[in-house]
Structure formats: C-alpha cells, structure tokens
N, C-alpha and C positions, 0 to 999 in steps of 0.2 A: 448766328455767331459761331456755332459749332460746325457749320457746313464745310469749312475749309481745312479742318483739322484731320490729320490722318487717323485711321482706325486700326491700322496694323503697322508693324515694322516689316518692311519688305526685304526679302533675300532672294536674289536671282540665282539660277543654276550656274550661270557663268562665274559667279563669285566663289564657287567651290574650288577652282584652281588656286585662287589667292589663299583660301582657307587651308589648303593642304590636307584635306581629309583623305584617309586611306580606306581601303576596302573593309567594309563591315563597321566603320565608325558610326557613332550616333551624332546626328546633327540636330540640336535643339536650341532653344533660346539661350539656355545656360552655356552651352559649349560655344556658341557664337559670341557671347559676351566675353568669355574667357579668352578667345582669340582676337578680341577687340575688332570685330568685323562689323558690328552694329553699334549705333550711338545709344547709350543708355543714360543720357542726361535729361534733366527736366521732365516734361510730361511723357516722353517716349519710354522711360524706364518702366512704366506700368502697362504699356501696350503689348498685345500678343504678337506672335510671329506669323507671317504669311509667306509661303514659298511661291515664287513667281517663275514662269517658264522661259525666261529670256536666257538663251544659251543652251549648252549641251552638258550632259553628265556622263562621265566615263567610268565611274566606280559605283559599286553597290553600297548604299548607305541606309541606316535606320533613321528616318526623318520623323521628328515630332514637332507639330505646329498646330496652331488653331485653325488655319485655313490653307488650302492649296488652290492655285488657279487651275483652270481646266487644262491648259497646255502643260503646266508643270506636272499635274497628276498623270497625264498621258505619257509624258517622257519618262517619268520616274517608274511607272509600272512597266514600261517597255524595257527599262534598264534592270528590272528585277529588284528595285528598292522596296524596303518595308516602310509603309506610311502609317502613321498614327495621328489621328485627329484628336486634339485635346479638347475637353469640354470647355464651354464658355461660361461666363458668369450669368446667373439668372437675373433677369430684369426685376427690379423691385416693383411691386404693385401694392396698392392699399389693401389692408386686411379684408375689408368687405368684398373687394374684387377677387382676391385670392380664394375666399370662401366660395364665391359663385363659380369660379373656374374649377375648383375641386368637385363641386356638385355636378358640373357639366361633364366632367370626365367619368363620373360613376355611371 
C-alpha cells in the first residue's frame, strides 16, 4: 500500500528561474514553502525535500535538503553552490533490537 507514495518533495533546478533566487540566497524547504513553489498540503507537508537535476542553474545558492540526485549534485558543485545534506529521522526499532545493535557497534 505504501509503494506508490512519494518519499520526497521534488524540486528541479529548472524551477529556480520561477523561484527568483538571487546570488547567495538559501534554498531550503522553508524558503520554497514561503515562495509557494511546493505543495504543503496533506501528507506532503511532512515529507523532506529532494533536489533533482532537471535543468540548469545560473546562480550560486546555499542549498539545504535531505537528498540530492546524482545529476543535481554534479551540476550544483560545478556551479559553486554550497550543499548541506540534512539528517533524516532514525527508524524506530524495538528496544531489544536497539540494545543488540548498540552491543554490535562496541
């Protein structure tokens, strides 16, 4: 039942022209919500942001997202952008399993 549901809110590089970001601006989930470029209703309001590489980027930005596609990462690094990968939520595990995992790491 969960297979067809999205795991991220996508944002393509080509959408930057619509967003109107300037040199040195920060692009994150919050700033995209403020500019009403992503849908924040229903289930999607809790999803993290993923930057996709469709299009080109002409300005340097400070990007903060949970994930970047390989093509987006390549294009952004070539443009000199600052990339910040935000940490994800830890998956809940039963306490006995967590105890065994902690022992294994020691």
